[in-house]
C-alpha positions as CSV (number, residue, x, y, z in Angstrom):
1,M,102.7,87.3,99.6
2,R,104.7,90.4,98.9
3,A,105.2,93.1,101.6
4,P,103.7,96.5,101.0
5,R,106.1,98.9,99.3
6,N,105.8,101.6,101.9
7,R,104.2,100.5,105.1
8,L,103.9,102.4,108.4
9,W,106.1,101.3,111.3
10,S,105.7,102.0,115.0
11,L,109.1,102.4,116.5
12,T,109.8,102.8,120.2
13,Y,113.0,104.3,121.6
14,E,114.5,105.2,125.0
15,T,115.5,108.8,124.5
16,G,117.1,109.7,127.8
17,E,114.0,111.7,128.6
18,G,111.8,108.7,128.6
19,L,110.2,106.6,125.9
20,A,109.2,108.0,122.5
21,V,107.3,106.5,119.7
22,V,107.8,107.4,116.0
23,L,105.3,106.4,113.3
24,Q,107.6,106.1,110.3
25,P,106.7,105.2,106.7
26,A,109.3,102.9,105.1
27,G,109.6,99.9,102.8
28,S,111.4,97.9,105.6
29,L,112.1,98.0,109.3
30,G,115.8,98.6,108.7
31,Y,115.1,101.7,106.5
32,A,112.6,103.0,109.1
33,R,115.1,102.7,111.8
34,L,117.9,104.4,109.8
35,T,115.6,107.3,109.0
36,V,114.5,107.9,112.6
37,E,117.9,107.2,114.3
38,R,119.9,109.5,112.0
39,G,121.5,112.2,114.2
40,R,119.9,110.9,117.4
41,D,121.4,109.0,120.3
42,W,118.4,106.9,121.1
43,A,118.3,103.3,122.1
44,F,115.9,101.2,120.0
45,Q,113.4,99.2,122.0
46,E,110.8,97.6,119.7
47,A,108.9,98.0,116.5
48,C,105.8,96.7,114.8
49,P,104.2,97.3,111.4
50,I,100.9,99.1,111.4
51,D,98.2,97.6,109.1
52,A,97.1,99.6,106.1
53,K,93.5,100.1,107.5
54,T,94.8,101.6,110.8
55,A,97.5,103.6,109.0
56,K,94.8,105.5,107.1
57,T,93.2,106.7,110.3
58,I,96.4,108.3,111.7
59,P,96.7,112.1,111.3
60,Q,99.5,113.2,109.0
61,S,100.9,115.4,111.8
62,A,101.7,112.3,113.9
63,I,103.7,110.6,111.2
64,G,107.5,111.0,111.3
65,N,107.5,113.0,114.5
66,P,108.5,111.7,117.9
67,L,105.5,111.2,120.3
68,A,105.9,111.0,124.0
69,L,104.5,107.7,125.3
70,K,101.3,109.4,126.6
71,Q,100.7,111.1,123.3
72,A,101.1,107.7,121.5
73,E,98.7,106.1,123.9
74,A,96.1,108.9,123.4
75,L,96.4,108.5,119.6
76,L,95.9,104.7,119.9
77,K,92.7,105.3,122.0
78,K,91.5,107.8,119.5
79,I,91.9,105.6,116.4
80,G,90.6,102.6,118.4
């Protein structure tokens, strides 16, 4: 089975001010990390792909922007 061309990744980082989650579209985990980490001194913690059905429920404003851990948790509860 072939991987989706552009899937959504959930990336967690230690920022020095706490944990942050970035929902980043990319064709691979490596490219997602390169895009998010460019110009930032963040320590990568973990990542996971978001399935296409769930990705469709995420507001566009949440994609590509760092979310504080509490914001990410609230978003997860909202999209269920």
